N, C-alpha and C positions, 0 to 999 in steps of 0.2 A: 550429697546428694552429690550422682556418678550418673550420666545416660552412657550409655552405649549407640553408637552410632544403630542408625538402620532408617528403610523407609517407609517404614509405619508411621500414625497416630497425624500428617495429614489434615484439614482441614479447608477449603477455600474461605475466604474471611469477604476474597468484593471478585467480580465477572475474575480471571488469569488472576486472581493474588489465593498463593496456599499460604498457608503457616506452621507451623510444629511448635512449640513450645519443646526446649530442651532441656531445661533444670530451672528450678529457681526456690529464694531462702525466702525469709522473710524482710526481707526489703526489694532486695531485683529476681527480675526475674530476666532469661535468658531466649531467646528465640530464635529462628530462620523464618524469611521469606522466600519464594518461589515465585519469578511475576513470567510472566507469559507476555512477550516483544509488544509492546502498548498495551497493558494496563497499568492502570491510569486507582492511584488512591486518591479522590478525594481531599482540596483545601479539606482542616479540619484542625483541632485542640482539645488537651488535656492536661492533666492536672499534672501529666506524667512527668519526670526530666527521662528522654530518647537518646541513647545513645547505640551508632551504629555506622558498621561498616561495609562496604564491598569486598563482596567474596567473583563473587560472575555479571560480567554484564558493560551493561550501562545504562544511570537513573539519571532522570531532570528531574531535583527539587524545586518547588514552592519553598519559598521556607522563608516569612514578614515579608511578602511581597518580594525574595530575586529572589532571581533564577541563578538554581545550581547545575554541573553535570557529576556528578558521581563514576568512578572507573574502579576497576580494584586494587584494592589498596588507600580511598582512601574512607573516610573517617567522618565523625559528624555527634556533634551533641546541643540536640532544643531544651531546649531549659521548658520547665515545665509549662503552659498555659501559651505557649509563641506557634501560630498558625502557620499551617503545615503539606505540604502534600505531596504528593511521586507520581512524574509515568515512566516503566519500564521503553527504554528506549532499542532495549534486543529481549530479548530474553537471558533473565539476570536472579542471578542468590546473593542478597543481604542478612545478617547480625545481624539480631539488635537486641538492647540491654536497656528496662524498664527499671525507672525507682521511684512511688513503692511501687510494688508487684499489681500487674496489671492483673486486677483478675477473672477479667472477662477472658486471657489469652489459659488460663489454668488449665489443664487437662477435664475431662469428660470426670467429677463423681469427688474434687480433689481441690474446690470450688471452699473458703474459707482452712482450710488443710496449714496454708502459713499463719497461722495464726497459734496451729494448735501443739508449733517447737521451741 
């Protein structure tokens, strides 16, 4: 599956946080998050392994109680079920990969599509 960049398809997932799934396969999902300054993702955990990269801005992550500042070019990998959250210190863009595929992040109408390939 190839993705051609465009400005459509973003959905608001939390106040000040928009995301878009760029592409996905049977085992991974690739997404872009756009944060307004001050937007917060509360501490949570999930079964998905999560790998990310800051494209633009500055983020403060809390991972298993540890606070980490991330700027453009910084990246991370969070194992399954590790508590984590984030705050945008400025307007930011983050790219993340989830494995297994996050069904809740699939484009509308594609739920279960990853199992058909």
